C-alpha positions in Angstrom: 46.6 27.9 111.6 43.2 29.7 112.2 43.0 32.5 110.4 41.8 36.0 112.8 39.4 38.4 111.2 38.6 42.0 113.1 34.7 42.4 112.9 34.6 45.2 110.7 36.3 43.6 107.9 33.8 40.6 108.9 31.2 42.7 107.7 32.2 43.0 104.1 33.2 39.3 103.8 30.8 37.9 106.2 29.5 35.6 103.0 33.3 34.2 101.9 33.7 33.5 105.5 31.1 31.0 105.9 32.2 29.3 102.5 35.3 29.1 103.9 34.3 27.7 108.1 32.2 25.9 105.9 34.8 24.3 104.0 36.6 23.3 107.0 38.8 26.9 108.3 38.2 28.0 111.8 37.7 31.9 111.4 38.2 33.6 114.2 36.2 37.6 114.6 38.4 39.6 116.6 36.8 43.0 118.1 40.0 45.3 118.3 42.7 42.9 117.6 40.7 41.1 120.8 39.8 37.6 119.6 36.1 37.5 120.0 34.2 34.4 118.8 35.2 31.7 116.2 33.7 30.8 112.9 33.3 26.7 112.8 31.4 24.6 110.4 28.4 22.5 111.9 29.2 18.8 112.3 26.8 17.2 110.6 23.8 16.1 112.8 23.3 12.4 113.4 21.2 9.9 112.2 18.1 9.6 113.7 17.2 5.6 114.1 13.4 5.2 114.4 12.6 2.3 117.2 15.5 3.4 119.2 13.6 3.0 122.4 11.5 -0.3 121.5 11.3 -2.2 124.3 12.2 0.2 126.9 9.3 2.4 127.4 5.2 1.2 128.2 2.3 3.2 128.3 -0.3 2.4 130.5 -3.1 0.8 130.7 -5.3 4.4 130.5 -3.7 6.0 127.7 -4.0 2.8 125.4 -7.9 3.1 126.2 -8.1 6.8 126.9 -5.7 8.7 124.3 -6.8 6.1 121.6 -10.3 5.8 121.0 -12.1 8.4 118.3 -13.5 12.1 119.9 -17.7 12.4 120.3 -19.0 14.4 117.4 -19.6 17.1 119.1 -16.1 17.5 120.4 -15.3 16.8 115.9 -17.4 19.1 114.9 -15.7 22.8 117.6 -12.7 21.3 115.8 -14.4 21.7 112.6 
């Protein structure tokens, strides 16, 4: 069962409540005794795998030719 904490009390105990939520507890925040919000731990982000779109995405010929060529000397100087 989750604890119900009024906002006034939660303001003074926020750090402790966040620690409890991080440990897996669910804390219900109430305003004037009425449930208002829920404090729960964040789910761990899913790991990202490089190359997951390999073979599914094609780049146009103009991308390879135009986008990857070096900048002209005058443009390089303008950026410096």
